[in-house]
NUTOR-787613 format. One record per residue (C-alpha): y negated, z, x. Coordinates in steps of 0.05 Angstrom, whole numbers, plus 5000, padded with zeros to 4 digits. Layout:
YZX
...
This chain:
846636100357
849936230425
847936620487
847735990530
843235640480
838236200485
838436220561
837535470564
831635520517
828236060560
829335660624
826035040594
820335470568
819235760638
819735100677
816334670624
820634090648
827433890620
830133570684
828134150729
831034640678
837634260677
837934280753
836535030753
842035140702
846934660737
848134250674
846533540656
839833360625
843133050563
847233680552
840934100556
837133640509
842933680459
842934440462
835434470449
836033980391
841634400359
837435030367
831334710334
835734440278
838535130265
831535440263
828734870222
822534780267
820634440331
819634930389
816434480440
810933960446
813933390487
810832900535
816432520571
820533030610
814833530607
815034040550
810634610528
812035160477
808435070411
806535640365
813535720338
816535670407
811936210434
813936690378
821336550387
821136590464
818037280462
823537540416
829137200454
826637450522
826438160495
833338110462
836837810523
833438320568
835938890526
843038610526
842938530602
840239230611
845639500566
851039170609
847639410673
847240120649
854640140632
856539830699
852040290738
854440920703
861340780731
858640660802
851340820813
851640600886
853439870874
847839640828
842039160837
834839350855
829538850833
823838950882
817038620885
812338670944
806038380974
806937771019
804738091084
809638671076
815338171082
814238061156
816138751179
815839351132
820339111074
825938821119
826239471160
826139911098
831739521064
835839511129
835440261135
837140351062
843239901065
845840271125
846640851076
848240451013
851439801035
853939600966
847139590931
844238890925
837038670920
833338170877
826838040914
820137780889
813937700931
806837460920
799737690907
798438390882
796638140813
803137750808
807638320830
804038810786
805138340726
812638320741
813139070735
808639120674
812838590638
819338950656
821838370698
822238800761
824139520775
819439700832
813239420866
810939580937
803739380941
796539530961
791839780935
793440280879
792839880814
791040460768
794040070710
796040450647
803440570641
804940500716
806641080762
804441030835
806541410898
803441290966
808241061021
803441001080
796240891099
794740311147
788640301191
784239681186
781539351249
776038861264
779738221282
775337781327
776637161369
778437301442
772036951464
767537341417
761637741445
764738391417
771738251441
771438731501
769039321460
774039881445
770940041378
765239811334
761640001270
762439561209
755039371210
755939041277
759638501239
754038401188
751237761220
758037461239
761436911199
766737291159
773537041138
774637301068
780837341025
782037110953
781137640900
788537600880
790337900947
790638660947
786638731011
780638390978
779638990931
780239470990
775139091032
770339050973
770839810962
769739941037
763739471038
760539830978
761640521008
758940341077
753339871052
756439311092
755438611065
760138101099
757237411109
763237041081
763936331109
771136181089
775736481036
783136431049
789036491001
793136971045
792637431105
796336981155
791136441141
785536941153
788737121220
789436391237
782136251224
780036841267
784636611324
781535921319
774536221331
771936081261
769836791245
771637531242
775237951190
778238621172
785738641176
791539131185
794939081252
801238771225
806438371265
805537751223
798037751237
797637891312
796337191338
794536961407
787036881416
785237501374
782538171395
783538791351
777839291353
778039991323
772740121271
768640751277
766040711206
769941221164
774741001109
777040341139
784240401116
788740091064
793740491023
800640211010
804840500955
810740410908
809840350832
814240300771
813540280696
813540980667
817440840603
822240320630
829440500646
830540530721
837640420743
840940940789
840640440847
833140320835
831841070833
835841150898
831640630933
825040910906
826841610929
829341350996
822740981008
818741610990
823042041036
822041561094
814441591082
814642361084
818542341149
813241881179
807742361159
811542941190
812242611258
């Protein structure tokens, strides 16, 4: 049983498609199929249920994949630890973050960090808060910058900053010329909601419960840029952070006088997972930047 065989097996398990796995591995499909056949012959069982080029792990494959993933991960971490002990400022940081943070906050933070540590590289993952949290919990990622605080067992969280939420309304809206409004002034307005996988959804739900505000949701979007687009098109109102990627033409941003209309953004990591020196450097740098922001 060889290292390449095991990596090929995991790639097929993740893609569930032999041709796509072969493309990802930069090998031919026949070579990949031969490697899988040899592995199954050596184990004495079939690992996949096959339907044309599509494959899915069977019971044996699921058991084996879990062990292989853990074993290869341990070997990689062993190599990384040895390399990083010799030069802790030239490692790799695997960083997950929420989609909207990629328009401004994450690029600026990484830029400032690499001015100080130019030889540290990044492996980036972005997506919904549930997806990025899962990456950290499964040990596939060092750090996660997200909102809101997950509260999950085994994860440590530190606040980076608190962003104010605004009432985003169309420019032609009857409230558009107001400087500030209370949440309940939006109660009868068509509201552009957000899917529950997005971190802001949990924050808005908590604010609504605390302030006895019940939004009249007309549309539910998958991400925040879509929410902003629907508001700009005059289809409704919403609660959003005043982020560069969301400030579209045709939208007015009104301050909210109702207390507690904020979202907390923080960095989290798995308590019992080894953090490389480079990952610790980045975590500590991000926290120091946040403290400097508070002090200004």
